[in-house]
C-alpha positions as CSV (number, residue, x, y, z in Angstrom):
1,M,75.3,10.8,49.7
2,V,71.6,9.8,49.6
3,L,69.3,8.3,52.2
4,T,67.9,5.0,50.7
5,R,66.5,3.0,53.6
6,L,65.0,3.7,57.0
7,L,63.6,1.4,59.7
8,L,61.6,3.3,62.2
9,D,59.8,2.4,65.4
10,V,56.8,4.6,65.6
11,A,53.8,5.0,68.0
12,K,50.5,6.3,66.6
13,P,47.2,7.0,68.3
14,V,44.6,4.1,68.0
15,G,41.7,4.8,65.8
16,E,42.7,8.2,64.4
17,Y,43.5,6.8,60.9
18,N,44.7,3.5,59.4
19,I,48.1,2.5,58.3
20,I,47.2,2.7,54.6
21,D,46.7,6.5,55.0
22,L,50.0,6.8,56.8
23,A,51.8,4.8,54.1
24,K,50.3,7.1,51.4
25,D,51.5,10.2,53.3
26,L,55.0,8.8,53.7
27,S,55.2,7.6,50.1
28,K,55.2,11.3,49.0
29,Y,58.7,11.6,50.4
30,V,60.2,8.6,48.7
31,S,61.5,8.7,45.2
32,G,61.2,5.4,43.4
33,G,60.6,3.2,46.4
34,T,58.2,1.5,48.8
35,V,56.8,2.0,52.3
36,F,56.1,-1.0,54.5
37,I,54.2,-0.7,57.8
38,K,53.6,-3.5,60.3
39,V,51.6,-3.2,63.5
40,E,53.7,-4.7,66.2
41,E,51.5,-4.1,69.2
42,V,48.3,-2.4,70.2
43,D,47.3,-1.1,73.6
44,I,44.4,1.1,74.7
45,R,45.8,4.4,73.4
46,T,48.6,3.6,70.9
47,E,49.7,1.2,68.1
48,A,53.4,0.3,67.9
49,L,54.5,0.3,64.3
50,K,57.6,-0.8,62.4
51,I,58.0,1.2,59.3
52,V,60.5,0.3,56.5
53,I,61.0,2.9,53.8
54,E,63.2,2.1,50.8
55,G,63.9,4.1,47.7
56,K,66.3,5.9,45.4
57,K,66.0,9.0,47.6
58,I,64.2,9.5,50.9
59,N,63.4,12.9,52.3
60,F,63.8,12.3,56.1
61,E,62.5,15.8,57.0
62,G,59.4,15.2,55.0
63,V,58.9,11.7,56.6
64,N,59.4,13.1,60.0
65,S,56.9,15.9,59.4
66,A,54.3,13.6,58.0
67,I,54.5,11.3,61.0
68,K,54.2,14.3,63.4
69,D,51.3,15.8,61.4
70,R,49.4,12.6,62.0
71,G,50.0,12.8,65.8
72,A,52.5,10.0,65.8
73,V,56.0,10.0,67.2
74,I,59.2,8.3,66.1
75,N,60.5,6.3,69.1
76,S,63.7,5.2,67.5
77,L,65.6,5.1,64.2
78,D,66.6,1.5,64.1
79,E,68.3,1.2,60.7
80,V,69.6,3.7,58.1
81,T,71.2,3.1,54.8
82,I,73.1,5.9,53.0
83,S,74.2,5.3,49.4
84,S,76.7,7.2,47.3
85,N,75.2,8.9,44.4
86,G,78.4,8.4,42.4
87,K,79.2,12.1,42.0
88,K,82.5,13.6,43.1
89,K,82.5,16.9,45.0
């Protein structure tokens, strides 16, 4: 089984870095896919982001670490898709 899609609700500090930098960091953990980030809300200290990651294989541990390393936090995991890789055990 392979993780192929994630929808994350993430909070990041305002002004620390832009979403392009975050998307580049996250793309390192996606094989053959895309990273989409939308700013949903901005307040004084944080930006609320919706992040969609799709690909042939997603390394969730890497994604989680990249988000934490940027000082952001995953508020919720809103969608997950797991695909069969077609191999029998």
